[in-house]
C-alpha distance (Angstrom), angle and dihedral (degrees) to the residues before:
residue distance angle dihedral
M1 . . .
K2 3.79 . .
A3 3.76 115.9 .
F4 3.85 140.4 159.3
V5 3.74 108.7 -119.3
V6 3.78 138.6 -177.1
E7 3.79 104.2 -120.2
K8 3.81 94.1 176.9
Y9 3.79 133.7 -2.9
G10 3.77 115.0 -91.7
K11 3.85 143.9 69.6
D12 3.84 92.4 -67.4
G13 3.78 95.3 37.3
A14 3.86 99.1 103.2
R15 3.73 126.1 83.8
A16 3.83 144.3 157.0
A17 3.78 112.8 -90.7
E18 3.82 143.5 168.2
V19 3.75 107.5 -119.2
P20 3.86 134.5 170.5
E21 3.79 118.0 -87.3
P22 3.82 109.3 -100.2
T23 3.74 122.8 -91.7
V24 3.78 112.9 -114.6
G25 3.80 116.7 -132.2
D26 3.76 125.8 -153.1
R27 3.83 92.6 -97.1
D28 3.80 95.8 38.4
V29 3.78 134.5 104.8
L30 3.78 116.9 -151.5
V31 3.78 110.2 -137.1
R32 3.80 127.9 -164.0
V33 3.77 100.8 -141.5
S34 3.81 115.4 -124.2
A35 3.82 96.0 172.4
S36 3.77 143.6 -9.7
S37 3.77 132.9 -175.6
I38 3.78 139.2 -138.2
N39 3.80 121.5 -106.1
P40 3.82 130.6 179.5
L41 3.82 85.6 -117.5
D42 3.80 88.6 68.8
K43 3.77 91.4 62.4
M44 3.77 91.8 44.1
V45 3.86 94.1 51.8
R46 3.83 90.9 43.7
N47 3.79 89.7 52.6
G48 3.77 92.4 49.7
E49 3.81 95.4 -117.5
F50 3.81 92.0 146.3
K51 3.78 98.2 31.6
Q52 3.74 94.0 122.9
L53 3.80 90.9 55.6
L54 3.79 103.8 27.4
K55 3.76 102.9 46.7
Y56 3.80 102.9 -159.8
K57 3.76 114.5 168.8
P58 3.81 114.2 -142.0
P59 2.93 131.3 -92.4
F60 3.76 93.7 51.3
T61 3.79 131.6 145.1
L62 3.85 117.4 -104.9
G63 3.80 130.3 -143.6
H64 3.85 131.5 95.5
D65 3.84 100.6 -160.3
V66 3.78 129.0 63.8
A67 3.80 138.6 176.4
G68 3.76 120.8 174.4
V69 3.76 151.4 107.8
V70 3.83 125.6 -64.7
T71 3.81 111.1 -118.2
W72 3.80 99.9 171.7
V73 3.85 138.8 11.5
G74 3.75 130.3 -154.1
P75 3.82 120.5 -117.7
A76 3.82 93.0 -105.1
V77 3.80 95.3 48.5
H78 3.77 119.8 115.1
G79 3.80 129.3 178.4
F80 3.80 96.3 33.1
E81 3.78 133.2 82.7
V82 3.77 136.2 -176.1
G83 3.76 108.5 -82.1
D84 3.81 97.0 32.3
E85 3.80 116.2 135.4
V86 3.80 108.1 -132.0
Y87 3.76 142.4 168.7
A88 3.82 131.4 -153.1
R89 3.75 150.6 162.6
P90 3.78 99.3 -137.7
R91 3.80 115.4 -138.2
D92 3.82 121.8 -96.8
L93 3.78 115.1 -78.0
R94 3.88 88.5 25.8
I95 3.83 99.3 64.6
G96 3.80 119.4 128.0
G97 3.82 112.7 135.7
F98 3.79 92.7 144.6
A99 3.76 91.6 79.3
E100 3.80 141.1 79.5
F101 3.82 92.4 -109.2
I102 3.80 135.9 17.4
A103 3.84 132.6 -175.8
I104 3.85 110.7 -139.1
D105 3.80 130.7 -175.4
M106 3.80 108.2 -107.3
D107 3.87 90.8 -123.4
D108 3.83 89.6 64.5
V109 3.81 95.6 50.9
A110 3.85 131.7 83.9
P111 3.76 135.9 175.4
K112 3.70 111.8 -86.9
P113 3.86 112.1 -104.7
A114 3.79 104.5 -96.9
S115 3.79 92.1 -136.0
L116 3.82 94.7 58.5
T117 3.79 130.4 73.1
L118 3.82 116.5 -126.1
Q119 3.81 88.8 -103.2
E120 3.76 92.5 52.3
A121 3.86 91.3 45.5
A122 3.76 89.9 54.1
A123 3.77 88.6 63.4
V124 3.82 93.4 57.9
P125 3.80 120.0 57.9
L126 3.81 106.4 74.3
V127 3.79 97.7 37.4
A128 3.86 94.4 40.2
L129 3.83 91.6 49.7
A130 3.81 91.1 46.1
A131 3.82 90.8 50.5
W132 3.81 92.5 49.0
Q133 3.78 94.6 45.0
V134 3.82 92.1 49.4
L135 3.73 98.4 42.9
V136 3.80 101.8 34.1
D137 3.79 107.6 22.9
R138 3.83 101.0 34.0
A139 3.74 107.2 25.7
D140 3.87 101.1 23.9
V141 3.84 89.6 -146.1
K142 3.80 113.2 -151.0
P143 3.80 131.9 -164.1
G144 3.79 111.0 -79.2
Q145 3.78 97.1 25.9
K146 3.77 121.3 124.8
V147 3.79 119.8 -119.5
L148 3.84 127.3 -174.2
V149 3.74 117.6 -164.0
H150 3.82 120.7 -176.6
A151 3.75 124.5 -139.1
G152 3.81 92.3 21.3
A153 3.83 94.7 -178.1
G154 3.85 92.3 57.6
G155 3.75 124.7 97.3
L156 3.78 93.9 -98.3
G157 3.77 97.1 34.9
S158 3.81 94.6 50.3
T159 3.79 90.3 52.4
V160 3.85 93.8 46.0
I161 3.81 91.4 52.0
Q162 3.80 91.3 54.7
L163 3.83 96.5 44.2
A164 3.77 93.5 44.3
K165 3.77 90.7 51.4
H166 3.79 89.6 49.1
L167 3.78 89.4 53.4
G168 3.81 89.7 55.4
A169 3.76 100.7 -103.7
T170 3.76 128.4 143.2
V171 3.80 102.1 -119.5
A172 3.79 129.5 -151.8
T173 3.79 124.6 -178.1
T174 3.80 141.9 178.9
A175 3.78 117.3 -126.6
N176 3.80 140.1 145.6
T177 3.77 124.6 -99.9
R178 3.73 97.1 -94.0
S179 3.85 92.9 51.9
E180 3.77 97.1 50.6
K181 3.82 95.2 94.4
L182 3.82 91.2 49.6
V183 3.77 97.5 50.0
R184 3.82 90.9 45.7
S185 3.81 89.8 51.7
L186 3.87 87.4 52.9
G187 3.80 90.6 56.1
A188 3.83 107.6 -90.5
D189 3.83 109.7 154.6
V190 3.78 94.9 -168.8
V191 3.84 125.0 32.8
V192 3.76 121.5 -170.5
D193 3.80 112.8 -164.1
Y194 3.78 102.2 -141.4
T195 3.86 90.6 -159.9
K196 3.85 88.3 64.8
E197 3.82 108.8 22.6
D198 3.80 141.7 38.5
F199 3.80 105.6 -126.2
S200 3.80 92.3 -149.9
K201 3.78 89.4 61.8
V202 3.77 95.7 53.8
L203 3.83 106.1 31.9
S204 3.83 129.2 67.5
G205 3.76 142.8 152.3
Y206 3.84 98.3 43.5
D207 3.76 123.7 162.2
L208 3.78 94.8 -156.3
V209 3.77 138.8 17.7
L210 3.82 122.8 -170.5
D211 3.83 110.1 -157.8
S212 3.77 122.5 -165.0
L213 3.78 97.4 165.4
G214 3.77 106.5 59.2
G215 3.79 129.3 -166.5
A216 3.79 117.3 59.7
N217 3.79 91.2 -2.7
L218 3.85 90.6 60.1
E219 3.81 91.2 47.5
K220 3.78 92.0 51.1
S221 3.83 90.4 46.7
L222 3.82 89.1 63.9
T223 3.77 90.6 62.6
V224 3.84 94.7 58.9
L225 3.79 93.7 56.6
K226 3.80 123.4 101.0
P227 3.83 117.1 -124.7
G228 3.83 108.4 -66.2
G229 3.79 91.4 16.9
L230 3.80 122.7 143.9
A231 3.81 132.2 -126.2
I232 3.75 114.6 -162.7
S233 3.83 121.1 -169.6
V234 3.78 126.7 -165.9
V235 3.80 93.4 -168.9
G236 3.80 99.9 49.2
P237 2.87 160.9 173.2
P238 3.81 89.0 -121.1
D239 3.79 119.4 -130.9
A240 3.80 137.4 -154.3
G241 3.80 89.9 -89.5
F242 3.84 90.0 64.5
A243 3.80 91.4 54.3
K244 3.83 90.1 48.3
Q245 3.82 89.7 48.7
L246 3.82 89.6 56.4
G247 3.73 94.6 43.4
A248 3.78 92.1 -116.5
P249 3.81 122.3 167.1
S250 3.79 119.3 -91.9
F251 3.78 95.0 -103.3
I252 3.79 89.8 60.1
A253 3.82 90.1 51.1
A254 3.83 87.4 52.7
V255 3.83 90.3 51.7
M256 3.86 90.5 49.6
S257 3.77 90.3 48.5
F258 3.78 89.6 52.1
L259 3.79 92.2 48.9
S260 3.85 92.4 54.4
R261 3.78 97.3 39.7
K262 3.80 95.4 104.9
V263 3.83 96.9 52.9
R264 3.84 92.1 40.5
K265 3.76 90.0 52.1
Q266 3.79 90.0 49.5
A267 3.79 90.6 49.6
K268 3.78 92.7 49.5
T269 3.83 91.9 51.3
L270 3.79 88.8 53.8
G271 3.76 93.3 45.6
V272 3.78 94.4 -115.5
R273 3.76 137.2 108.9
Y274 3.83 137.3 -110.9
Q275 3.85 129.5 -159.0
F276 3.80 133.8 170.4
F277 3.81 115.0 -135.3
F278 3.81 130.4 -149.7
M279 3.77 115.1 172.0
E280 3.80 126.1 -129.6
A281 3.79 133.0 -143.8
N282 3.82 112.9 -101.7
G283 3.77 126.1 167.2
S284 3.77 96.0 -173.7
Q285 3.81 91.2 56.1
L286 3.77 89.3 49.2
R287 3.84 88.4 56.7
E288 3.84 89.2 54.5
L289 3.75 91.4 46.7
G290 3.78 91.1 46.7
A291 3.83 88.3 60.3
L292 3.78 89.1 54.1
Y293 3.79 92.1 52.8
D294 3.81 91.0 46.8
S295 3.87 91.4 49.8
G296 3.86 91.4 50.7
K297 3.80 93.3 -113.8
L298 3.87 88.9 118.2
R299 3.74 132.6 29.9
P300 3.82 130.7 -176.3
V301 3.82 117.6 -116.5
I302 3.80 111.4 -146.3
D303 3.77 124.0 -168.6
S304 3.78 99.9 -173.4
T305 3.80 144.0 -29.2
F306 3.88 125.2 -126.2
P307 3.78 126.2 -169.4
F308 3.80 116.3 -107.9
D309 3.87 92.1 -107.0
R310 3.80 88.2 61.7
T311 3.78 97.6 52.1
L312 3.79 93.1 124.2
E313 3.80 89.5 51.6
A314 3.83 88.0 51.6
M315 3.75 89.9 53.6
A316 3.82 91.9 48.3
H317 3.88 89.0 50.0
V318 3.81 89.0 59.0
E319 3.85 96.2 40.7
Q320 3.76 92.8 51.0
G321 3.76 92.5 54.2
R322 3.78 94.7 -115.8
T323 3.83 93.2 132.7
K324 3.81 111.2 111.3
A325 3.80 97.6 -168.1
G326 3.85 138.7 -19.3
K327 3.70 129.3 -6.0
V328 3.76 136.6 -21.9
V329 3.81 112.6 -131.4
V330 3.76 128.3 -153.4
S331 3.85 112.1 -151.2
M332 3.72 131.2 -168.1
V333 3.81 109.5 -114.7
P334 3.86 115.5 -116.3
G335 3.83 91.6 -101.6
N336 3.80 89.4 61.6
D337 3.79 96.3 48.8
């Protein structure tokens, strides 16, 4: 089958290749991929940014989001049948959405939301799971709390705005002038145009900040939190909790703690908290999220759609910052359906 694989770590390390169809384990469903989508994590894995923790062995197929049709089920699988339309964020070390077929553990798969096309569903899994795990699992957001999410027009930000609003939070976001109408339509109560204003000068008293930019943006984010508030970053620096999540040895946890020492010290001085976040595959959460999409509480935001043959162009489109809002989807061309 055709796939896009990482042949070697680095910016130019991905290419199109013919690879064997995946082996289906007892607990696996084999999915004929209808669509996938591009995530910043694809670039990070391709570049080897987590290679000490996520030990992929090149060549491996890239792609963290999948929507498609089940074509085979393992003997221990229950709840799925051939012909089912599904979506998933396959677990780490078993990714591979940029391919014609993928075998996925049944615990990572969920029925596709009925209200979404397969292409729309492909834009959902990673960002929706990340939003859920940040807002519900980590921060336990309650009605009336104040949440700031940076880059509200992006794939993750646009999802977090909607879910935080559904949970009853007052939601602020940073966006540029052309995106203000979009983020307000998603539920943002406060919009700071970062081309005109410094968010840290106009916002204060927040319970949670979700940072996807890092660096100085993360440091300033600490200052808008109320005492005891929590800043979560999806870009780092990683902390010891990340190493623990991945089951890494203690010396790796010590390295991660060292890497995040500056921001943790700043947070402590301000009386707030900092955590690094790395999402996990979870089919049962995707079922809950699917119900929110079907009820109209959530909707995917899609920037553009590329044919499967142009997957590397789709990645470049995202890396070069050409995305106006939401996710970039990669769809199988009609001849591959």
